[in-house]
N, CA, C and O of each residue as an XYZ file, in Angstrom:
536
protein
N     113.792    110.880     90.472
C     114.923    110.368     90.645
C     115.519    109.012     90.054
O     114.610    108.454     89.439
N     116.397    108.457     90.016
C     116.579    107.352     89.914
C     116.607    106.524     91.226
O     116.650    107.318     92.166
N     116.600    104.934     91.762
C     116.793    104.281     92.719
C     117.448    103.528     92.384
O     117.225    102.686     91.514
N     118.985    103.775     93.400
C     120.843    103.250     93.056
C     120.286    102.288     93.537
O     119.672    102.423     94.595
N     120.340    101.267     92.998
C     120.755     99.476     93.774
C     122.136     98.847     93.482
O     122.507     98.745     92.313
N     123.077     98.330     94.726
C     124.017     97.826     93.979
C     124.094     96.609     94.812
O     123.971     96.346     96.008
N     124.411     95.798     93.430
C     124.686     94.259     93.921
C     126.074     93.584     94.488
O     127.132     94.200     94.360
N     126.027     92.216     95.158
C     127.134     92.178     95.212
C     127.613     91.379     94.622
O     128.210     92.141     93.862
N     128.004     90.032     94.152
C     128.515     88.588     92.931
C     126.525     87.494     93.759
O     126.241     87.213     94.923
N     125.890     87.300     92.720
C     125.429     85.867     93.343
C     124.016     87.076     94.194
O     123.518     86.696     95.254
N     123.646     88.170     93.685
C     123.349     88.565     95.332
C     121.899     88.857     94.430
O     122.092     89.739     93.593
N     120.840     88.445     94.422
C     119.428     88.559     94.108
C     118.399     89.433     95.000
O     118.226     89.503     96.217
N     117.578     90.287     93.517
C     116.544     90.964     93.841
C     115.396     90.883     93.078
O     115.395     90.529     91.899
N     114.022     91.326     93.972
C     112.615     90.870     94.110
C     112.766     92.241     92.590
O     113.816     92.847     92.801
N     112.116     92.766     91.373
C     111.543     93.590     90.749
C     110.151     93.084     90.744
O     109.741     91.965     90.439
N     109.601     93.981     91.085
C     108.150     93.986     90.406
C     107.783     92.733     90.409
O     107.580     92.262     91.528
N     107.574     91.769     89.154
C     107.387     90.609     89.402
C     107.970     89.670     89.351
O     107.669     88.488     89.518
N     109.378     90.468     88.969
C     110.710     89.565     88.735
C     111.710     89.284     89.666
O     111.855     90.044     90.624
N     112.507     88.182     89.509
C     113.488     87.843     90.234
C     115.018     87.722     89.065
O     115.224     86.938     88.139
N     115.869     88.848     89.612
C     117.117     89.121     89.111
C     118.121     88.972     90.301
O     117.967     89.397     91.447
N     119.577     88.019     89.596
C     120.602     87.445     89.922
C     121.563     87.863     89.257
O     122.051     87.387     88.232
N     122.039     89.356     90.214
C     123.222     88.974     89.337
C     124.370     88.180     89.155
O     124.441     87.188     89.881
N     125.453     88.417     88.214
C     126.165     86.992     87.828
C     127.981     87.710     89.031
O     127.882     88.356     90.074
N     128.985     87.388     88.533
C     129.932     86.816     89.640
C     131.159     88.569     89.262
O     132.355     88.619     88.974
N     130.093     89.743     89.459
C     130.714     91.260     89.837
C     130.139     91.716     89.442
O     129.317     91.609     88.533
N     130.847     93.096     90.812
C     129.526     93.763     91.875
C     129.382     94.722     90.329
O     130.158     94.953     89.402
N     127.260     95.291     90.800
C     126.691     95.246     89.364
C     125.989     96.439     90.182
O     125.717     96.274     91.371
N     125.689     97.699     89.486
C     125.079     98.488     90.094
C     124.030     99.113     88.540
O     124.010     99.233     87.315
N     123.180     99.372     90.024
C     121.398     99.316     88.859
C     121.446    100.297     88.782
O     122.636    100.603     88.705
N     120.492    101.599     88.726
C     119.730    102.943     89.284
C     117.904    101.969     87.981
O     117.748    101.184     87.045
N     117.143    102.775     88.864
C     115.946    101.722     88.325
C     115.167    102.663     88.976
O     115.159    103.141     90.110
N     114.294    102.855     87.629
C     113.591    104.517     87.430
C     112.205    103.856     87.415
O     112.148    102.752     86.873
N     110.530    104.623     88.184
C     109.564    103.878     87.664
C     108.655    103.877     89.322
O     108.574    104.482     90.391
N     108.325    103.174     88.854
C     107.131    102.392     89.927
C     106.784    100.666     90.604
O     105.676    100.131     90.551
N     107.582    100.268     90.992
C     107.464     98.883     90.910
C     107.999     98.408     91.847
O     109.148     98.766     92.105
N     107.134     97.150     92.910
C     108.087     97.375     94.317
C     109.404     96.733     93.592
O     109.458     96.307     92.439
N     110.837     96.788     94.923
C     112.155     96.695     94.883
C     112.384     96.019     96.456
O     112.120     96.580     97.519
N     112.945     94.669     96.272
C     113.304     94.065     97.883
C     114.728     93.267     97.818
O     114.691     92.118     97.378
N     115.440     93.577     98.052
C     116.916     93.063     98.404
C     116.513     91.907     98.736
O     115.351     91.597     99.002
N     117.858     90.923     98.737
C     117.759     89.480     98.798
C     117.275     89.608    100.683
O     116.546     89.061    101.510
N     118.104     90.537    100.576
C     117.945     90.066    102.281
C     116.386     90.804    103.153
O     115.645     90.604    104.115
N     116.429     90.991    102.922
C     115.483     91.963    102.666
C     113.211     90.683    102.737
O     112.003     90.890    102.856
N     113.998     89.810    102.592
C     113.049     88.125    101.855
C     113.000     87.024    102.624
O     113.739     86.116    103.007
N     111.591     87.497    102.755
C     111.580     85.465    103.650
C     111.030     85.176    102.514
O     111.042     85.707    101.404
N     110.383     83.944    103.109
C     109.177     82.808    102.351
C     108.783     82.535    103.417
O     109.118     82.914    104.539
N     107.365     81.228    102.742
C     107.269     80.585    103.953
C     107.613     79.285    104.811
O     106.947     78.732    105.686
N     109.158     78.899    104.158
C     109.522     78.063    104.932
C     110.836     79.150    106.300
O     111.414     78.719    107.298
N     110.841     80.386    105.769
C     112.021     81.147    106.554
C     111.471     81.764    107.721
O     112.083     82.333    108.625
N     110.192     81.575    107.585
C     109.031     82.890    108.439
C     108.634     81.383    109.254
O     108.021     80.418    108.798
N     109.100     81.541    110.329
C     109.238     80.047    111.662
C     108.567     81.165    112.837
O     107.793     80.828    113.734
N     108.918     82.143    112.663
C     108.056     82.995    114.446
C     106.968     83.530    113.488
O     106.996     83.670    112.266
N     105.741     83.858    114.642
C     104.654     85.019    114.762
C     105.089     86.069    114.204
O     104.318     86.513    113.353
N     106.155     86.715    114.375
C     106.347     88.197    114.100
C     107.118     87.701    112.596
O     107.460     88.654    111.896
N     107.348     86.655    112.174
C     108.072     86.892    111.043
C     106.744     86.433    109.875
O     106.742     86.785    108.695
N     106.059     85.889    110.294
C     104.418     85.695    109.246
C     103.966     86.824    108.905
O     103.834     87.115    107.716
N     103.575     87.852    110.126
C     103.719     89.193    109.776
C     104.306     90.012    108.612
O     103.693     90.810    107.903
N     105.725     89.638    108.540
C     106.098     90.404    107.427
C     106.787     89.844    106.529
O     107.808     90.282    105.998
N     105.918     88.259    106.216
C     106.063     87.550    105.202
C     104.149     88.281    104.982
O     103.759     88.367    103.818
N     103.779     88.449    105.409
C     102.151     88.978    104.512
C     102.420     90.545    104.416
O     101.862     91.174    103.516
N     103.067     91.043    105.113
C     102.669     92.555    104.973
C     103.937     93.121    102.908
O     103.706     93.938    102.017
N     105.023     92.168    103.119
C     106.240     91.020    102.270
C     105.099     91.451    100.319
O     105.146     92.133     99.295
N     104.022     90.086    101.273
C     103.101     89.774     99.776
C     102.258     90.957     99.538
O     102.097     91.376     98.392
N     101.727     91.504    100.531
C     101.041     93.332    100.197
C     102.122     93.886     99.074
O     102.130     93.770     97.849
N     102.772     94.350     99.729
C     104.256     94.912     99.470
C     104.886     94.820     97.640
O     105.511     95.701     97.049
N     104.574     93.837     97.249
C     105.093     92.961     96.292
C     103.389     92.722     95.045
O     103.145     92.275     93.924
N     102.984     93.068     95.671
C     101.107     91.989     94.525
C     100.394     93.840     94.657
O      99.621     94.253     93.792
N     100.833     94.729     95.861
C     100.126     95.653     95.341
C      98.897     95.906     95.778
O      98.145     96.832     95.475
N      98.660     94.526     96.918
C      97.143     95.326     97.096
C      96.662     94.392     98.805
O      96.247     93.234     98.759
N      96.775     94.922     99.750
C      95.917     94.633    100.719
C      94.941     94.201    100.829
O      94.344     93.829    101.839
N      94.708     94.201     99.952
C      92.815     93.243    100.326
C      92.808     91.433    100.721
O      92.108     90.805    101.515
N      93.691     91.071     99.968
C      93.823     89.371     99.639
C      93.808     89.298    100.210
O      92.766     88.797    100.634
N      95.318     89.789    101.636
C      95.730     89.348    102.452
C      95.203     90.044    104.156
O      95.704     89.711    105.229
N      94.004     91.129    103.940
C      94.045     91.771    105.336
C      93.535     91.436    106.797
O      93.753     91.922    107.907
N      92.244     89.699    105.996
C      92.605     88.842    107.171
C      92.614     88.194    107.876
O      91.934     87.886    108.855
N      93.991     87.720    107.099
C      94.796     87.012    107.535
C      96.028     87.676    108.425
O      96.536     87.074    109.371
N      96.603     89.522    107.826
C      96.995     89.743    108.491
C      96.809     90.432    110.133
O      97.612     90.455    111.067
N      95.311     90.994    110.014
C      95.004     91.308    111.311
C      94.490     89.804    111.988
O      94.283     90.070    113.171
N      94.172     88.244    111.744
C      94.542     87.795    111.964
C      95.420     87.431    112.793
O      95.068     86.960    113.874
N      96.767     87.574    112.459
C      98.087     87.407    112.471
C      98.414     88.174    113.382
O      98.644     87.470    114.365
N      98.627     89.654    113.712
C      98.821     90.785    114.030
C      97.946     90.425    116.118
O      98.322     90.499    117.288
N      97.010     90.149    115.533
C      95.313     90.225    116.853
C      96.307     88.665    117.580
O      96.616     89.140    118.673
N      96.800     87.487    117.572
C      97.123     87.162    118.260
C      98.521     87.126    118.720
O      98.786     86.201    119.488
N      99.890     88.294    118.279
C     101.216     88.575    118.694
C     100.449     90.373    120.024
O     100.752     90.768    121.150
N      99.686     90.731    119.211
C      99.438     91.317    120.620
C      98.825     90.797    121.763
O      98.955     91.081    122.954
N      98.066     89.902    121.117
C      97.287     89.111    122.393
C      98.268     88.412    123.465
O      97.920     88.252    124.635
N     100.151     87.808    122.719
C     100.488     87.230    123.240
C     101.339     87.888    123.949
O     101.799     87.731    125.080
N     101.519     88.819    122.944
C     102.621     90.407    123.464
C     102.244     91.840    122.779
O     102.279     92.592    121.805
N     101.669     91.444    124.761
C     100.940     93.399    124.847
C     102.029     95.123    124.249
O     102.008     96.181    123.619
N     103.088     93.861    125.394
C     103.767     95.582    124.771
C     103.888     95.564    123.504
O     104.594     96.564    123.376
N     103.712     95.137    122.357
C     104.425     94.880    120.425
C     103.370     96.318    120.131
O     103.433     97.080    119.166
N     102.387     96.378    121.341
C     101.019     96.990    120.593
C     100.946     98.324    119.926
O      99.994     98.767    119.283
N     102.894     99.300    120.343
C     102.842    100.582    119.474
C     103.356     99.573    118.080
O     102.619     99.348    117.120
N     104.690     99.076    118.216
C     104.685     98.533    116.767
C     103.382     97.627    115.882
O     103.127     97.433    114.693
N     103.054     97.413    116.578
C     102.110     97.082    115.316
C     100.966     98.527    114.720
O     100.420     98.964    113.707
N     101.062     98.677    115.544
C     100.535    100.691    115.332
C     100.691    100.833    114.024
O     100.040    100.596    113.007
N     101.869    101.346    114.350
C     103.354    101.414    113.213
C     102.998    100.849    112.041
O     102.669    101.649    111.165
N     102.958     99.287    111.673
C     102.401     98.540    110.539
C     101.199     98.972    110.133
O     101.042     98.956    108.912
N     100.338     99.337    110.758
C      98.934     98.993    110.800
C      99.055    100.634    110.041
O      98.878    100.652    108.823
N      99.303    101.773    110.637
C      99.083    103.504    109.630
C      99.607    102.588    108.731
O      99.040    101.840    107.934
N     100.999    102.797    109.033
C     101.618    102.669    107.059
C     101.038    101.664    106.752
O     101.824    101.389    105.845
N      99.936    100.414    106.702
C      99.228     99.376    105.546
C      97.975    100.647    105.220
O      97.452    100.527    104.112
N      97.492    101.772    106.043
C      96.313    102.200    106.341
C      96.843    103.001    105.381
O      96.066    103.048    104.427
N      97.811    103.646    105.211
C      97.810    105.219    104.433
C      98.563    104.729    102.865
O      99.080    105.673    102.268
N      98.695    102.854    101.919
C      99.396    103.001    101.480
C     101.021    102.553    101.337
O     101.510    101.942    100.387
N     101.592    102.943    102.329
C     102.867    102.813    101.898
C     102.820    101.798    102.868
O     102.487    101.684    104.047
N     103.358    100.965    101.789
C     103.719     99.498    101.683
C     105.179     98.988    102.303
O     105.414     98.186    103.207
N     106.259     99.941    101.274
C     106.856     99.628    101.695
C     108.247     99.775    103.525
O     109.209     99.295    104.124
N     106.805    101.218    103.463
C     107.074    101.761    105.082
C     106.470    100.429    106.213
O     107.069    100.310    107.281
N     105.625     99.750    105.994
C     104.918     98.666    106.507
C     105.874     98.013    106.777
O     105.956     97.658    107.953
N     106.793     97.660    105.976
C     107.291     96.180    105.986
C     108.382     96.471    107.077
O     108.759     95.772    108.018
N     108.926     98.212    106.495
C     109.951     98.344    107.299
C     110.062     98.177    108.791
O     110.888     97.526    109.432
N     108.837     99.059    109.286
C     107.752     98.879    110.117
C     108.076     96.825    110.844
O     108.789     96.384    111.746
N     107.311     96.292    110.047
C     107.284     95.005    110.412
C     108.586     93.912    110.465
O     108.600     92.694    110.644
N     109.463     94.705    110.274
C     110.983     94.023    111.037
C     111.245     94.749    112.326
O     111.786     94.119    113.235
N     110.945     95.900    112.483
C     110.893     95.945    113.814
C     109.915     94.615    114.892
O     110.078     93.797    115.798
N     109.310     94.947    114.355
C     108.679     93.516    115.268
C     109.583     92.361    115.034
O     110.273     92.119    116.024
N     109.773     91.618    114.076
C     111.324     90.632    114.480
C     111.996     91.040    115.441
O     112.122     90.317    116.429
N     112.581     92.279    115.383
C     113.898     92.616    116.721
C     112.781     92.921    117.211
O     112.821     94.145    117.089
N     111.661     92.655    117.750
C     110.961     93.479    119.463
C     110.805     91.615    119.642
O     111.020     91.144    120.759
N     110.626     91.168    119.090
C     110.261     89.321    118.857
C     111.615     88.707    119.629
O     111.622     88.214    120.757
N     112.533     88.835    118.907
C     114.043     88.162    119.437
C     114.666     89.257    120.390
O     115.781     88.986    120.835
N     114.226     90.182    120.678
C     114.379     90.119    121.660
C     113.860     89.620    123.224
O     114.451     89.189    124.214
N     112.179     89.972    122.832
C     111.274     89.232    123.493
C     111.576     87.749    124.105
O     111.215     87.413    125.233
N     112.578     86.571    122.832
C     112.712     85.780    123.489
C     114.544     85.715    124.341
O     115.099     85.152    125.284
N     114.846     86.632    123.310
C     116.301     86.166    124.528
C     116.008     86.882    125.926
O     116.705     86.624    126.908
N     115.161     87.609    125.967
C     114.597     88.055    127.655
C     113.852     87.007    128.793
O     113.750     87.068    130.018
N     113.273     85.777    127.523
C     112.535     84.958    128.534
C     113.402     83.680    128.997
O     113.057     82.897    129.881
N     114.535     83.613    128.274
C     115.659     82.397    127.632
C     116.440     83.032    129.285
O     116.351     82.448    130.365
N     116.874     83.817    129.130
C     117.421     84.517    129.767
C     116.703     83.704    131.827
O     116.993     82.949    132.755
N     115.781     84.578    131.354
C     115.613     84.393    132.644
C     115.406     83.551    133.067
O     115.461     83.589    134.296
N     115.063     82.330    132.493
C     114.585     81.018    132.363
C     115.777     80.158    132.971
O     115.823     79.264    133.817
N     116.888     80.916    132.045
C     118.304     80.539    132.501
C     119.057     79.326    131.222
O     119.830     78.377    131.351
N     118.482     79.846    130.225
C     118.711     78.896    129.017
C     119.719     79.745    128.540
O     119.917     80.897    128.928
N     120.560     78.933    127.400
C     120.849     80.146    126.791
C     120.951     78.933    125.430
O     121.229     79.306    124.290
């Protein structure tokens, strides 16, 4: 069964090793095969990975796109180790990411890593409210 992707005008996706940019009208693609696919809204760059959770996500994203966890394994475990030491309550989310990586379900790992970013955002907002910062 093909994956259906609808692109807005000017929207980009990564398909395998290619970046595809849509023209000026809405487009529907049907993609068959087993290539990594990421929509523009799910892509982080080194410049936009400006928090610890986003750096974890970026590392998982690179694993997914390269289809190889071995190159980034040490960096990933350093990043999540630092994150869990700073926020021990994140352990359940990190475990979900780890399990997905260990079972080679890298797209699922990416989705779980997105939960880590959401967790970090809530944690920072909570800390700012407690400190009276807006």
